[in-house]
C-alpha positions as CSV (number, residue, x, y, z in Angstrom):
1,X,0.0,0.0,0.0
2,X,2.9,2.3,0.8
3,X,4.4,1.7,-2.6
4,X,1.2,2.8,-4.2
5,X,1.1,6.0,-2.3
6,X,4.8,6.7,-3.2
7,X,4.0,6.0,-6.8
8,X,1.0,8.4,-6.7
9,X,3.1,11.0,-5.0
10,X,5.8,10.7,-7.6
11,X,3.2,11.0,-10.4
12,X,1.6,14.1,-8.8
13,X,5.1,15.6,-8.4
14,X,5.9,15.0,-12.1
15,X,2.5,16.4,-13.2
16,X,3.0,19.5,-11.0
17,X,6.5,20.0,-12.5
18,X,5.1,19.6,-16.1
19,X,2.3,22.1,-15.2
20,X,4.9,24.6,-13.9
21,X,6.8,24.2,-17.2
22,X,3.7,24.6,-19.3
23,X,2.7,27.7,-17.3
24,X,6.1,29.2,-17.8
25,X,5.9,28.6,-21.6
26,X,2.5,30.3,-21.7
27,X,3.9,33.3,-19.8
28,X,6.9,33.5,-22.2
29,X,4.7,33.2,-25.3
30,X,2.2,35.8,-23.9
31,X,5.1,38.2,-23.4
32,X,6.5,37.5,-26.9
33,X,3.1,38.2,-28.4
34,X,2.8,41.5,-26.6
35,X,6.2,42.5,-27.8
36,X,5.4,41.5,-31.4
37,X,2.1,43.4,-31.4
38,X,4.0,46.6,-31.0
39,X,6.2,45.8,-33.9
40,X,3.5,45.0,-36.5
41,X,3.8,47.7,-39.1
42,X,1.6,46.1,-41.8
43,X,-2.1,45.3,-42.0
44,X,-1.8,41.6,-42.6
45,X,-5.6,41.3,-43.0
46,X,-5.3,43.4,-46.2
47,X,-5.3,41.2,-49.4
48,X,-2.8,43.6,-50.9
49,X,-0.4,43.0,-48.1
50,X,-1.0,39.3,-48.1
51,X,-0.3,39.1,-51.9
52,X,2.9,41.2,-51.4
53,X,4.1,38.9,-48.6
54,X,3.2,35.7,-50.5
55,X,5.1,36.9,-53.6
56,X,8.1,37.5,-51.5
57,X,7.8,34.1,-49.8
58,X,7.5,32.5,-53.3
59,X,10.8,34.1,-54.3
60,X,12.4,32.6,-51.2
61,X,11.0,29.2,-52.2
62,X,12.3,29.6,-55.7
63,X,15.8,30.5,-54.4
64,X,15.7,27.4,-52.2
65,X,14.4,25.3,-55.1
66,X,11.5,24.2,-52.8
67,X,8.9,23.5,-55.5
68,X,6.3,22.3,-53.0
69,X,6.6,25.7,-51.2
70,X,6.3,27.5,-54.6
71,X,3.2,25.5,-55.4
72,X,1.7,26.3,-51.9
73,X,2.4,30.0,-52.3
74,X,0.9,30.1,-55.9
75,X,-2.2,28.3,-54.7
76,X,-2.6,30.8,-51.8
77,X,-2.1,33.7,-54.2
78,X,-4.8,32.3,-56.5
79,X,-7.2,31.9,-53.6
80,X,-6.6,35.5,-52.3
81,X,-6.9,37.0,-55.8
82,X,-10.1,35.0,-56.5
83,X,-11.7,36.1,-53.2
84,X,-10.6,39.7,-53.5
85,X,-10.9,40.4,-57.2
86,X,-13.5,37.8,-58.2
87,X,-11.1,36.0,-60.6
88,X,-12.0,32.4,-61.3
89,X,-9.3,29.8,-60.4
90,X,-8.5,26.9,-62.6
């Protein structure tokens, strides 16, 4: 019976330690987000900005010869343009 209690205590100790670590990660991420919010200089909800960023990303993927990334960026661009400008895709 004592072994069971020791095992339970150890499990509780490990869980509390994991919870402490998770809470610290949340605190760090929250602080990082707050810092990033002050640095955002573009309106990323704007289709024009999204297209600009995706075109730049596509150029990076071309430079890396990452054709899957190029395809992903091209597909995203088509979707944004269709949604924004009413162009048909395909």
